[in-house]
C-alpha positions as CSV (number, residue, x, y, z in Angstrom):
1,S,263.4,238.2,-149.1
2,A,262.2,235.2,-147.1
3,T,259.0,233.5,-148.2
4,S,256.6,231.1,-146.6
5,D,258.6,228.3,-148.4
6,H,261.4,228.9,-145.9
7,L,259.2,228.0,-142.9
8,G,259.4,224.3,-143.3
9,D,257.2,222.3,-140.9
10,P,258.0,223.6,-137.4
11,D,256.4,222.4,-134.2
12,I,256.8,225.8,-132.6
13,V,257.8,229.3,-133.8
14,L,259.6,232.0,-131.9
15,D,258.5,235.5,-132.6
16,G,261.4,238.0,-132.2
17,I,260.6,240.2,-135.2
18,V,260.6,243.4,-133.2
19,G,261.6,244.3,-129.6
20,I,259.6,245.8,-126.8
21,S,260.1,249.3,-128.2
22,G,258.8,248.4,-131.6
23,R,255.8,250.3,-133.0
24,G,253.4,249.8,-135.9
25,S,252.0,246.8,-137.7
26,L,254.1,244.1,-139.4
27,R,255.6,245.0,-142.7
28,P,254.2,243.1,-145.7
29,V,256.9,240.4,-145.9
30,A,256.7,239.6,-142.2
31,A,253.0,239.7,-142.2
32,A,252.9,237.1,-145.1
33,L,255.3,234.9,-143.1
34,V,253.2,235.1,-139.9
35,D,250.0,234.5,-141.8
36,A,251.5,231.2,-143.2
37,I,252.4,229.9,-139.8
38,S,250.1,227.1,-138.4
39,A,252.3,226.1,-135.4
40,P,252.0,227.8,-132.0
41,I,253.9,231.0,-131.7
42,V,255.9,232.0,-128.6
43,A,256.5,235.8,-128.5
44,V,259.6,237.4,-126.9
45,D,258.4,240.2,-124.6
46,T,255.5,241.3,-126.9
47,P,253.8,239.9,-130.0
48,S,255.2,241.8,-133.0
49,G,252.9,244.3,-134.4
50,V,251.1,245.0,-131.1
51,D,251.8,248.4,-129.5
52,P,253.6,247.6,-126.2
53,D,252.1,250.6,-124.4
54,T,248.5,250.6,-125.6
55,G,247.9,247.0,-126.7
56,A,246.5,248.4,-129.9
57,T,246.9,247.0,-133.4
58,D,246.5,249.0,-136.6
59,G,247.3,246.2,-139.1
60,P,248.8,242.7,-139.3
61,A,250.2,241.4,-136.0
62,V,251.3,238.2,-134.3
63,T,248.8,236.3,-132.1
64,A,250.9,234.3,-129.7
65,A,250.0,231.2,-127.8
66,V,252.5,232.2,-125.1
67,T,254.4,235.4,-124.5
68,V,257.6,235.3,-122.4
69,T,258.6,238.5,-120.8
70,F,261.5,239.5,-118.5
71,G,261.7,241.5,-115.3
72,A,258.2,242.9,-115.2
73,C,254.9,242.6,-117.1
74,K,254.4,245.5,-119.6
75,P,251.1,247.3,-120.4
76,V,250.6,245.2,-123.5
77,H,250.3,242.0,-121.5
78,A,247.2,243.4,-119.6
79,L,245.7,245.4,-122.5
80,A,246.0,242.8,-125.3
81,P,245.4,239.4,-123.7
82,T,244.0,237.8,-126.8
83,Q,247.2,238.7,-128.7
84,C,249.6,237.7,-126.0
85,G,248.1,234.4,-125.0
86,R,249.5,233.0,-121.7
87,V,252.1,235.4,-120.2
88,D,255.1,233.9,-118.5
89,L,257.2,236.3,-116.5
90,V,260.9,235.6,-115.9
91,D,262.4,237.3,-112.9
92,I,265.8,238.8,-113.8
93,G,266.4,240.7,-110.5
94,L,265.3,244.2,-111.6
95,T,264.5,246.9,-109.0
96,L,261.3,248.4,-110.3
97,P,259.4,251.6,-109.5
98,E,255.8,251.6,-108.3
99,A,253.4,250.5,-111.0
100,R,250.7,252.9,-112.2
101,L,248.9,250.2,-114.1
102,V,247.9,247.4,-111.7
103,A,245.9,244.1,-111.9
104,A,244.5,242.8,-108.6
105,E,245.0,239.2,-107.8
106,P,241.9,237.1,-107.0
107,S,243.1,236.6,-103.4
108,E,243.5,240.4,-103.0
109,V,239.9,240.9,-104.2
110,G,238.6,238.1,-101.9
111,A,240.5,239.5,-98.9
112,I,238.8,243.0,-99.1
113,W,235.3,241.8,-100.0
114,P,233.0,242.9,-97.1
115,V,231.4,240.0,-95.1
116,P,229.5,240.3,-91.8
117,G,231.6,240.6,-88.7
118,A,230.6,239.5,-85.2
119,D,229.2,242.9,-84.3
120,D,227.7,243.9,-87.7
121,D,224.1,244.6,-88.5
122,K,222.3,245.5,-91.7
123,Y,223.2,249.2,-91.3
124,S,226.8,248.9,-90.3
125,Q,227.6,246.9,-93.5
126,G,226.4,249.7,-95.7
127,V,223.1,250.9,-97.2
128,V,223.1,251.6,-100.9
129,G,220.4,253.7,-102.7
130,I,219.5,252.6,-106.3
131,R,217.9,255.1,-108.6
132,A,217.4,253.0,-111.7
133,G,214.7,251.7,-114.0
134,S,211.6,253.4,-115.4
135,A,208.4,252.5,-117.1
136,R,210.3,252.1,-120.3
137,Y,213.2,250.1,-118.8
138,P,211.9,248.4,-115.7
139,G,214.5,245.6,-116.1
140,A,217.4,247.9,-115.4
141,G,216.0,248.6,-112.0
142,V,215.6,244.9,-111.2
143,L,219.0,243.9,-112.4
144,C,220.9,246.8,-110.7
145,T,219.0,246.4,-107.4
146,G,219.3,242.6,-107.4
147,A,223.1,242.8,-108.0
148,A,223.4,245.2,-105.0
149,V,221.4,242.7,-102.9
150,A,223.7,239.8,-103.9
151,A,227.0,241.7,-103.5
152,T,227.0,242.4,-99.7
153,S,224.9,241.6,-96.6
154,G,223.9,245.2,-95.9
155,M,220.7,246.9,-97.0
156,V,219.4,248.1,-100.4
157,R,217.0,251.0,-100.9
158,Y,215.3,251.5,-104.2
159,A,213.9,254.8,-105.4
160,G,211.9,255.0,-108.6
161,S,208.9,254.0,-110.6
162,G,209.9,250.4,-110.9
163,A,209.3,249.6,-107.2
164,S,206.7,246.9,-107.8
165,E,208.9,245.0,-110.3
166,V,211.8,245.2,-107.9
167,L,209.8,244.0,-104.9
168,A,208.3,241.1,-107.0
169,R,211.8,239.8,-107.5
170,F,213.6,241.0,-104.4
171,P,211.3,241.4,-101.4
172,E,214.2,242.3,-99.1
173,V,214.6,245.7,-100.8
174,V,213.1,248.8,-99.1
175,V,211.4,250.9,-101.8
176,S,210.2,254.4,-102.1
177,P,208.8,256.4,-105.1
178,S,211.4,259.1,-105.1
179,V,214.9,260.0,-103.9
180,A,213.5,262.6,-101.5
181,E,211.5,259.9,-99.7
182,T,214.3,257.4,-99.5
183,G,215.8,256.9,-96.0
184,R,219.4,257.3,-95.2
185,V,222.0,255.7,-97.5
186,Q,225.8,255.6,-97.6
187,A,226.1,255.6,-101.4
188,W,224.0,256.1,-104.5
189,V,223.8,254.4,-107.9
190,V,222.0,256.5,-110.4
191,G,221.3,256.2,-114.1
192,P,220.6,252.7,-115.5
193,G,217.4,252.9,-117.4
194,A,216.4,255.9,-115.4
195,G,215.5,258.3,-118.3
196,T,217.0,261.5,-119.6
197,D,214.1,264.0,-119.2
198,D,214.1,267.1,-117.0
199,E,212.9,265.1,-114.0
200,A,215.7,262.6,-114.3
201,C,218.2,265.5,-114.6
202,A,216.9,267.2,-111.5
203,T,217.1,263.9,-109.6
204,L,220.7,263.4,-110.7
205,R,221.5,267.0,-109.7
206,D,220.0,266.3,-106.2
207,I,222.0,263.1,-105.7
208,L,225.3,264.7,-106.8
209,A,224.6,267.6,-104.5
210,T,225.0,265.2,-101.5
211,D,228.4,264.4,-99.8
212,L,227.9,260.7,-100.5
213,P,229.8,258.4,-102.9
214,V,227.9,258.3,-106.2
215,L,228.2,255.9,-109.2
216,V,226.8,257.4,-112.4
217,D,226.0,255.0,-115.3
218,A,224.0,254.7,-118.5
219,D,221.3,257.4,-118.8
220,G,223.1,259.4,-116.0
221,L,226.1,259.6,-118.3
222,T,224.0,260.8,-121.1
223,L,222.8,263.6,-118.9
224,L,226.4,264.4,-117.7
225,A,227.4,264.7,-121.4
226,R,224.9,267.6,-121.7
227,V,225.6,269.1,-118.3
228,P,229.1,268.2,-117.2
229,D,229.3,270.8,-114.5
230,L,227.0,268.7,-112.4
231,V,229.9,266.5,-111.6
232,Q,233.1,268.3,-112.5
233,G,235.0,269.4,-109.4
234,R,232.7,267.4,-107.0
235,S,234.5,266.9,-103.7
236,A,232.7,263.7,-102.7
237,P,233.8,260.3,-104.3
238,T,232.4,260.0,-107.8
239,L,232.6,257.1,-110.3
240,L,231.6,257.2,-113.9
241,T,231.1,253.8,-115.6
242,P,231.0,254.4,-119.4
243,H,231.3,252.0,-122.3
244,A,233.2,253.2,-125.3
245,G,230.1,254.9,-126.9
246,E,229.2,256.7,-123.7
247,F,232.9,257.7,-123.2
248,A,232.7,259.4,-126.6
249,R,229.6,261.3,-125.6
250,L,231.4,262.5,-122.5
251,T,234.6,263.6,-124.2
252,G,233.9,263.9,-127.9
253,N,236.3,261.1,-128.8
254,R,236.3,257.3,-128.6
255,P,238.9,255.9,-126.2
256,E,240.7,253.8,-128.7
257,P,243.5,253.2,-129.5
258,D,245.1,254.4,-126.3
259,R,242.4,253.4,-123.8
260,V,244.7,253.9,-120.7
261,G,245.6,257.4,-121.8
262,A,242.0,258.3,-122.6
263,V,240.6,257.1,-119.3
264,R,243.4,258.8,-117.3
265,S,242.7,262.0,-119.2
266,L,239.0,262.0,-118.4
267,A,239.6,261.2,-114.7
268,A,242.1,264.0,-114.4
269,D,240.1,266.6,-116.3
270,W,236.9,266.0,-114.5
271,G,238.4,265.1,-111.1
272,V,236.4,261.8,-110.9
273,H,237.1,258.1,-111.0
274,V,236.3,256.5,-114.3
275,L,235.6,252.8,-115.1
276,L,235.9,252.2,-118.8
277,K,234.0,249.0,-119.7
278,G,235.3,246.3,-122.1
279,R,236.8,242.9,-122.2
280,V,239.7,244.7,-120.5
281,T,238.1,247.0,-117.9
282,L,240.1,250.0,-116.8
283,V,239.5,251.9,-113.5
284,A,241.3,255.3,-113.4
285,R,241.8,257.6,-110.4
286,P,242.2,261.3,-110.9
287,D,245.9,261.0,-110.0
288,G,246.5,258.7,-112.9
289,H,246.7,255.3,-111.2
290,V,244.8,252.7,-113.1
291,F,243.5,249.2,-112.2
292,V,243.1,246.8,-115.1
293,N,240.9,243.7,-115.2
294,D,241.0,241.2,-118.0
295,A,237.6,239.5,-118.0
296,G,239.1,236.3,-119.5
297,G,236.4,236.3,-122.1
298,S,233.5,238.4,-123.5
299,W,230.5,236.5,-122.0
300,A,229.4,239.7,-120.2
301,S,228.8,241.4,-123.6
302,T,225.1,241.2,-123.2
303,A,222.2,243.7,-122.6
304,G,221.8,244.5,-118.9
305,A,225.3,243.3,-117.8
306,G,226.3,246.9,-117.1
307,D,223.3,247.3,-114.8
308,V,224.5,244.3,-112.8
309,L,228.0,245.8,-112.6
310,A,226.7,249.1,-111.3
311,G,224.7,247.4,-108.5
312,I,227.7,245.3,-107.4
313,I,230.0,248.4,-107.2
314,G,227.4,250.5,-105.6
315,S,227.0,248.0,-102.8
316,L,230.7,248.0,-102.2
317,L,230.8,251.8,-102.1
318,S,228.2,251.8,-99.4
319,S,230.4,249.6,-97.3
320,G,233.0,252.3,-97.1
321,M,235.4,250.8,-99.6
322,P,237.5,253.3,-101.5
323,V,236.2,254.1,-105.0
324,D,239.0,252.6,-107.0
325,L,239.1,249.3,-105.0
326,A,235.3,249.0,-105.1
327,A,235.3,249.5,-108.9
328,A,238.2,247.1,-109.4
329,A,236.8,244.4,-107.1
330,G,233.3,244.8,-108.6
331,A,234.7,244.4,-112.1
332,R,236.6,241.2,-111.2
333,A,233.6,239.6,-109.5
334,H,231.3,240.6,-112.3
335,A,233.6,239.0,-114.9
336,L,234.0,235.9,-112.9
337,A,230.2,235.6,-112.4
338,A,229.8,235.9,-116.2
339,N,232.4,233.2,-116.9
340,L,230.8,230.9,-114.3
341,A,227.4,231.4,-115.8
342,A,228.7,230.6,-119.3
343,Q,230.3,227.3,-118.2
344,D,228.2,224.3,-117.6
345,P,229.9,222.2,-114.9
346,N,228.2,219.1,-116.3
347,A,229.2,219.6,-119.9
348,S,232.2,220.8,-121.9
349,G,232.4,224.2,-123.5
350,A,230.3,227.3,-122.9
351,A,227.2,229.0,-124.2
352,P,225.9,232.5,-124.4
353,I,224.3,234.0,-121.3
354,S,222.0,236.8,-120.2
355,A,222.4,239.5,-117.6
356,S,220.0,237.5,-115.3
357,A,222.4,234.6,-115.5
358,I,225.3,236.8,-114.4
359,L,223.2,238.1,-111.5
360,S,222.4,234.5,-110.4
361,R,226.2,233.7,-110.1
362,I,227.4,236.7,-108.1
363,G,227.3,234.7,-104.9
364,D,229.3,231.9,-106.4
365,S,231.8,234.4,-107.8
366,I,232.4,236.1,-104.4
367,R,232.7,232.7,-102.7
368,L,235.3,231.6,-105.2
369,L,237.3,234.8,-104.8
370,R,237.3,234.4,-101.1
371,T,238.6,230.8,-101.4
372,H,241.8,232.3,-102.8
373,I,242.6,234.0,-99.5
374,A,243.6,230.8,-97.8
375,E,245.5,229.6,-100.9
376,S,247.6,232.8,-101.3
């Protein structure tokens, strides 16, 4: 029976409308009260109206400035960052089981990022093959290959019709006209802007027939949606990197509202690793373990950003890094590079960016991640 007249003029509001097991959106009376609040809201455990397991909302819900939770962070805190605001964890001495949804700390990403050792050379640090770009989409090859060049100190080989464009921007890349003519590599990235015709399908089939780690993105995913047996049951490490629309083509259903459940299901059913793109990126292993990365913003929502992400992760795969760690680390560095590109250190605020701007800040992103090693 409460109305907005009962609110008064508070400086801060405590949200305890429902508990951590609450489900569904706010009821009309509660929704009207919340809508009338102008003061900052501090949520207890989870913002009311937000699903605690999926982070989804299907109606009115609280958007908190701060969420205070106890014992351990819950899935909602990673999956609905814009609803939770800053999350403060209060330790109450609980003994907890091993988590199956994990967010890597910046220091952890920095610590595993491959850098040259005393005895390393260009081959020992990993050689990645990039099959991306085409006459119709030459930029995809440039962005993907350039990101691989920036991510590690190894070697990058490019195979495809965009060789001249790639060399014009990155002369350190070794190019060839086809996969068959490419020298030895330790991992492949295939798909960004590479086409979906019979020739592209045959190339994808040849790459997946190797015993190397393979990342499949963009046009490669479109081909897998038509011919899933190319990858299902593959014994070598395999990573699919769909956005929501590509995920729907692969499975017949969009991943919302339970993105974690959806990505786990695809990874288990196909026996592959899956990176589901979004502001909150999810990386699922076939055994159900999931890494989550909140980008901290949506600056990477721009054409070509996925090509950059694929190149970063492919380079990490060629270094020998396990697939889930390569995907999680790549997603973190990619998001940080986007945030750095959007922010002008000489001015306040931020501005929209392009994929080329993200590419230009990969080195700064890795450098910043590695500074956290000494601070941790």
